[in-house]
ZANU-721510 format. One line per 8 residues: number of its first residue (from 1); their letters; for each residue y, z, x of N, C-alpha, C. Coordinates in steps of 0.2 Angstrom, whole numbers, plus 5000, padded with zeros to 4 digits. Atoms other than C-alpha are relative to their C-alpha. Example, Ala and Ser with C-alpha at 12.3 -4.5 7.8 and 13.67 -1.06 7.14 Angstrom:
1> as> 4994,5000,5004,4978,5039,5062,5006,5000,5004 | 4994,4999,4996,4995,5036,5068,5005,5003,4996 $
! end
This chain:
1> xxxxxxxx> 4997,5005,4995,4942,4838,5091,4998,4996,4999 | 5001,5007,5000,4942,4820,5089,4996,4999,5005 | 5007,5003,4993,4928,4809,5099,5005,4998,5002 | 4993,5003,4996,4939,4803,5113,4994,4994,5004 | 5006,5004,4995,4932,4788,5124,5005,4997,5005 | 4996,5004,4993,4939,4781,5142,4998,4993,4998 | 4999,5004,5003,4943,4764,5139,5001,4995,5008 | 4999,5005,4996,4945,4758,5158,4992,5002,5003 $
9> xxxxxxxx> 5007,5000,4996,4927,4752,5164,5000,4993,5000 | 5001,5005,4999,4920,4738,5171,4992,4998,4996 | 5008,5002,5007,4907,4726,5157,4995,5003,5005 | 5004,4996,4996,4807,4753,5196,4995,5004,4998 | 5003,4997,5002,4796,4759,5197,4997,5006,5002 | 5000,4990,4995,4792,4778,5203,4993,5002,5001 | 5007,4998,5001,4777,4781,5211,5000,5007,4999 | 5001,4991,5001,4767,4799,5206,4998,5002,5006 $
17> xxxxxxxx> 4999,4996,4993,4767,4811,5219,4995,5005,4999 | 5003,4995,4998,4753,4822,5222,5003,5008,5001 | 4999,4994,5001,4758,4841,5223,4996,5002,5004 | 5003,4995,4994,4749,4850,5240,5000,5007,4995 | 5002,4993,5002,4742,4866,5232,5003,5004,5005 | 4997,4992,4997,4752,4882,5236,4997,5006,5000 | 5002,4991,5002,4748,4901,5235,5005,5001,4996 | 4996,5000,5004,4756,4908,5219,5006,5002,5000 $
25> xxxxxxxx> 4993,4997,4997,4770,4918,5228,5004,4997,5003 | 4997,5006,4997,4775,4903,5237,5002,4996,4993 | 4999,5002,5008,4777,4894,5218,5006,5004,4997 | 4995,4995,5005,4785,4908,5210,5005,4999,5005 | 4995,5000,4996,4797,4909,5224,5005,4994,5000 | 4997,5006,4999,4802,4891,5226,5003,4999,4993 | 4996,5003,5008,4804,4890,5205,5005,5006,5001 | 4990,4994,5000,4817,4908,5207,5004,4996,5003 $
33> xxxxxxxx> 4993,5004,4998,4827,4897,5219,5002,4996,4998 | 4999,5004,5003,4827,4882,5210,5004,5002,4994 | 4995,4997,5006,4832,4892,5194,5006,5001,5002 | 4993,4996,4999,4845,4901,5203,5007,4995,5003 | 4995,5006,4997,4853,4884,5210,5001,4996,4994 | 4998,5005,5004,4852,4876,5194,5004,5004,4994 | 4994,4996,5003,4862,4891,5186,5007,5000,5003 | 4992,5001,4998,4876,4888,5198,5003,4994,5000 $
41> xxxxxxxx> 4998,5009,5002,4877,4869,5192,5002,5000,4994 | 4999,5000,5008,4880,4875,5175,5007,5002,4998 | 4993,4996,5000,4899,4879,5171,4999,5005,4994 | 5001,4996,5005,4900,4894,5159,5002,4996,4996 | 5000,5004,5003,4899,4890,5144,4996,4993,4996 | 5003,5005,5001,4888,4878,5145,4993,4999,4995 | 5010,5000,5004,4870,4874,5133,4995,4999,5006 | 5006,4998,4996,4856,4877,5144,4992,4996,4996 $
49> xxxxxxxx> 5008,5002,5000,4838,4868,5144,4999,4994,4994 | 5001,5005,5004,4833,4858,5128,5006,4998,4998 | 4993,5002,5004,4850,4859,5120,5001,4994,5002 | 4998,5005,4996,4855,4847,5133,4996,4993,4999 | 5003,5007,5000,4840,4835,5132,5000,4998,4994 | 4999,5002,5008,4841,4835,5112,5008,4996,5000 | 4997,5005,5001,4857,4828,5115,5001,4995,5001 | 5003,5007,4997,4853,4814,5127,4997,4994,4996 $
57> xxxxxxxx> 5004,5005,5007,4839,4809,5114,5003,4998,4996 | 4996,5002,5002,4851,4811,5103,5006,4992,4998 | 4996,5006,4999,4864,4799,5110,4994,4993,5002 | 5004,5006,4996,4849,4788,5117,4999,4995,4992 | 5003,5002,5005,4844,4786,5098,5006,4997,4995 | 4994,5003,5005,4862,4783,5089,5002,4992,5007 | 5000,5006,4996,4864,4769,5105,4995,4994,4998 | 5004,5006,5002,4849,4760,5100,5001,4999,4993 $
65> xxxxxxxx> 4999,5004,5006,4852,4760,5081,5007,4997,5001 | 4995,5003,5000,4867,4752,5085,4997,4993,5000 | 5002,5006,4995,4859,4739,5096,4995,4997,4994 | 5005,5002,5007,4845,4737,5081,5004,4996,4993 | 4994,5003,5007,4860,4733,5067,5001,4994,5004 | 5001,5007,4995,4862,4719,5080,4997,4995,5001 | 5006,5003,4996,4846,4712,5082,5001,5000,5007 | 5001,5000,4996,4846,4718,5098,4997,5005,5004 $
73> xxxxxxxx> 5004,4996,4999,4832,4725,5108,5003,5008,5002 | 4999,4994,5001,4831,4744,5109,5001,5000,5008 | 5000,4998,4994,4835,4752,5128,4997,5007,5002 | 5003,4995,4998,4824,4761,5139,5005,5005,5006 | 4996,4994,4995,4830,4778,5146,4997,5002,5006 | 5002,5000,4990,4829,4779,5166,5000,5009,5001 | 5000,4992,5000,4826,4801,5166,5004,5000,5009 | 4997,4999,4994,4832,4799,5186,5005,4999,5000 $
81> xxxxxxxx> 4994,5003,4998,4847,4789,5185,5003,5006,4994 | 4997,4997,5006,4851,4800,5166,5002,5009,5004 | 4998,4995,4998,4850,4815,5179,5007,5001,5003 | 4993,5003,4997,4865,4808,5189,5004,5000,4994 | 4996,4999,5006,4874,4805,5172,5001,5006,4999 | 5000,4994,5002,4871,4822,5167,5007,5002,5005 | 4993,4999,4996,4881,4827,5184,5007,5000,4999 | 4992,5002,5000,4896,4816,5180,5003,5001,4992 $
89> xxxxxxxx> 4997,4995,5009,4896,4823,5161,5002,5005,5003 | 4999,4992,4998,4895,4842,5170,5008,4998,5004 | 4994,5002,4997,4910,4834,5182,5006,4998,4994 | 4996,4999,5005,4919,4830,5167,5004,5005,4998 | 4997,4992,5004,4920,4846,5158,5002,5004,5004 | 4997,4996,4994,4923,4855,5175,5009,4999,4998 | 4993,5005,4997,4939,4845,5176,5004,4999,4993 | 4999,5000,5007,4942,4846,5157,5003,4993,4997 $
97> xxxxxxxx> 4996,5007,4999,4946,4827,5158,4994,4994,5001 | 5003,5007,5000,4938,4809,5155,4999,4998,5007 | 4999,5003,4996,4935,4799,5170,4993,4996,5001 | 5004,5006,4997,4923,4785,5176,4996,5003,5008 | 5001,4998,4996,4912,4787,5189,5002,4994,5007 | 4996,5003,4997,4920,4780,5206,4997,4993,5003 | 5005,5007,5001,4905,4767,5210,4996,5000,4998 | 5005,4999,5003,4895,4767,5197,4990,4995,5004 $
105> xxxxxxxx> 5006,5003,4998,4883,4753,5204,4998,5001,5005 | 5004,4994,4994,4880,4764,5220,4998,5006,4997 | 5001,4993,5003,4880,4780,5213,4994,5000,4995 | 5004,5000,5003,4868,4774,5200,4992,4995,5002 | 5006,5005,5000,4857,4758,5206,4997,4998,5007 | 5003,5002,4991,4854,4759,5226,4992,5003,4998 | 5008,5003,5001,4836,4751,5228,4997,5000,4993 | 5001,5004,5005,4835,4745,5210,5002,4993,4999 $
113> xxxxxxxx> 4998,5007,5000,4835,4726,5206,5005,5002,4993 | 4997,5002,5005,4849,4724,5193,5005,4994,5001 | 4996,5006,5001,4862,4709,5187,5007,5001,4996 | 4992,4997,5004,4874,4719,5176,4999,5009,4997 | 5001,4993,4998,4878,4736,5174,5008,5000,4997 | 4995,4997,5003,4893,4745,5162,4998,5008,4999 | 4998,4992,5001,4899,4764,5159,5002,5000,4995 | 4998,4996,5004,4903,4774,5144,5001,5004,5001 $
121> xxxxxxxx> 4998,4992,4999,4911,4790,5145,5004,5003,4993 | 4995,4997,5007,4916,4801,5129,5001,5007,5001 | 4999,4992,4999,4921,4818,5125,5000,5001,4991 | 4999,5001,5008,4918,4824,5104,4999,5010,4998 | 5004,4996,5002,4918,4840,5095,4995,5001,4997 | 5007,5001,5006,4905,4834,5085,4994,4998,5003 | 5008,5002,4998,4889,4825,5087,5000,4994,5003 | 5003,5008,4995,4881,4811,5097,5002,4994,4995 $
129> xxxxxxxx> 4998,5006,5004,4883,4800,5082,5007,5000,5000 | 4991,4999,5000,4902,4806,5080,5002,4996,5005 | 4998,5003,4991,4903,4798,5098,5000,4995,5000 | 5003,5006,5002,4893,4784,5095,5006,4995,4994 | 4997,5004,5005,4904,4777,5080,5008,5000,5005 | 4992,5001,4994,4921,4780,5092,4997,4994,5004 | 5004,5004,4993,4911,4770,5107,4999,4993,4994 | 5000,5003,5006,4908,4757,5091,5007,4997,4997 $
137> xxxxxxxx> 4993,5002,5002,4927,4755,5086,5004,5000,5006 | 4996,4998,4992,4931,4755,5106,4996,4991,5001 | 5002,5005,4999,4931,4735,5109,4996,4998,5006 | 5004,4999,4996,4925,4738,5126,4995,5004,5001 | 5007,4996,5001,4913,4753,5124,4995,4997,4996 | 5003,5004,5005,4907,4742,5110,4997,4995,5003 | 5004,5007,4995,4902,4726,5123,4997,5003,5002 | 5005,4997,4995,4893,4739,5132,4993,5002,4996 $
145> xxxxxxxx> 5003,4999,5006,4885,4744,5118,4993,4995,4997 | 5001,5003,5004,4881,4729,5112,4995,4991,5006 | 5001,5004,4995,4876,4719,5128,4994,4996,5002 | 5008,5003,5001,4861,4707,5127,4996,5003,5008 | 5003,5000,4994,4859,4709,5148,4998,5007,5003 | 5002,4993,4998,4856,4727,5149,4994,5001,4995 | 5009,4999,5004,4838,4732,5145,5000,5009,5000 | 5002,4988,4999,4839,4753,5152,5008,5003,5002 $
153> xxxxxxxx> 4995,4995,4998,4851,4766,5151,4999,5007,5004 | 4998,4993,4998,4856,4783,5158,5003,5001,4997 | 4994,4995,5005,4863,4797,5147,5000,5005,5002 | 4997,4995,4998,4871,4811,5154,5003,5005,4991 | 4996,4998,5005,4875,4823,5139,5000,5008,5000 | 4999,4994,5001,4881,4841,5140,5005,5003,4996 | 4995,4995,5004,4890,4854,5128,5004,5006,5003 | 4996,4996,4998,4903,4864,5136,5006,5005,4993 $
161> xxxxxxxx> 4996,4997,5007,4913,4877,5123,5001,4997,4993 | 5001,5005,5004,4907,4867,5110,5001,4992,5000 | 4997,5006,5000,4913,4850,5115,4996,4995,5005 | 5004,5002,4998,4901,4838,5119,5002,4993,5005 | 4999,5004,4992,4902,4827,5137,4994,4995,4998 | 5005,5002,5000,4893,4812,5137,5002,4996,5005 | 4999,5006,4996,4892,4797,5150,4992,4995,5001 | 5005,5005,5002,4882,4782,5146,5000,4996,5006 $
169> xxxx> 5000,5006,4993,4876,4770,5161,4996,4994,4998 | 5007,5003,5003,4867,4754,5155,5000,4994,5007 | 5004,5009,4997,4860,4739,5165,4994,4998,5001 | 5005,5005,5001,4850,4725,5167,5000,4997,5004 $
! end
């Protein structure tokens, strides 16, 4: 499968929380419920666990390599927003079609100070490197990758039936 990218798109600190001590059985029950919910969200044929994290980190590495080749600073990865981006990638995989987030600034940036944002979405039967090459060959996607106003990125990557679905949300 060739790498595909979608062309129609617009160019905080988290406090640490202490978790109260719970009895062991309550913690086990909570984990069991969380695991059950997680598995209902992953479509059949999707990779789970560290494979998705690896794909996300590979996409971050490829994005930052492209920026470094053009004398731009690396982007910092935002974990919570990356979870939202992953949900979007799962939705695209379920639909079997690329589409952008309906209202990206509202979806990702509620409560975060920002002045610029952009979103790249793509799918490939290959690797994060293949998809990054496709982004860099596409003028609007390349503009997002190389935008000097962006300082942060959220990346959601999921592999379903051999296809890597990716959402990259940039902001600064």
